[in-house]
N, C-alpha and C positions, 0 to 999 in steps of 0.2 A: 086769269082772269086776263081778257088783251082789251086793254086803253081806248076810249072813244076814238075815231080816228078826226081829224079837222078837215074843213074843207079844201085847204090846197092837197094833202095827201085824197083824200079822198080821189080827188082827181089825177095824181099820180096811182093810182090803187085800179081805177078805171082803165085806164089808157095801158097799161103795163100790163092788165092781167087781159086787153084785148090782145095788146103784142106779146104774148106768149100764145093765145090760142094760132094769130098769125102765122108767128115763129114757126111754130108746133106744126103746121100744113105743112108749109113750104120744105119745112127739114124734111120730112116724109118722100113728100113731092121729088122731093132732088134725091135723095137717095135712093127710091122707088127708079127715077130718068136716070140716075148712074148707076145703076145696078142691070136696069134692062138694056140699055148700052152697052156697055163696059165700059164709063165714063169715068172715070177718078178728077175729072174736073169737078164734074157735078156733085161725085161723092165727097171730095174735099167744099167744094162750095154746101153740100147739108152739114159739113160738121162746121164748118163758118156761121152758116144760118144756126146751130146748134149752141154757137157762144153765144149769139144773141140774146137767145132764150135765156139763158140763163143768166143772162144781163137783167135781163127783163122779169126775170123769178125774184132775182134778187131786191130789185126796186118795188116788186109788191111785197115779199115779205118785210120789205121796210117801210114802207107805208102803210100797209095792215099792222104795224108794229111783235112782227109775229115776235114769240117769244117761247124758249124750252120746249115745251113736247112742239110746237107749230112749226118750228126749225125741223125736228122730223120729217113732220110731213112736209118739206118743201125737197131733203133731200131727196123722200119719195117718190114724189114724184117730179123729179131732175132724172132720178136714174129710170123709170120709165118711158119718159119721152123720149129717155137716149136709148132704151133697148125696143117701146113696143114696134117701131117701123120694124127691127131687124127680123123682129117673132112674125112678122105679121108677114113679111115677103119671104120667111121657111115657111109660114105656111101658105102662101097662097103658092111659092112655085113649084111645090109636092104635090099638091095638090091639081093643078093646073097637067103635072108631069103624069100623075098618076090618069086624066081621065084621058090625055092625050094615049097614054098606049094601050087603053082598054077601047077605046077606039080605033085604034089600027091596029088592033089583034083580031077586030070584031068581021 
């Protein structure tokens, strides 16, 4: 059972939850831009933003008093945030390469 959240924890949970969304979007954007432009600096920045995402998730988990099974959910969420942009990039790249090859063969 999760303990009730106090008001100061509510504000910490609210802002850290918002930062999870913002940092997740920036991570995906920097990763895609780095791959698109072949820029190691953007890819390094993407992983720096991912580190900020991890911190925001840990603050969120602490503010919400996550315990036991919820910690597993937190880890699964972090792994998903790490791997999903890579999978989306590969899917998009392969889809566009296939469509371009089909267009050039016609």
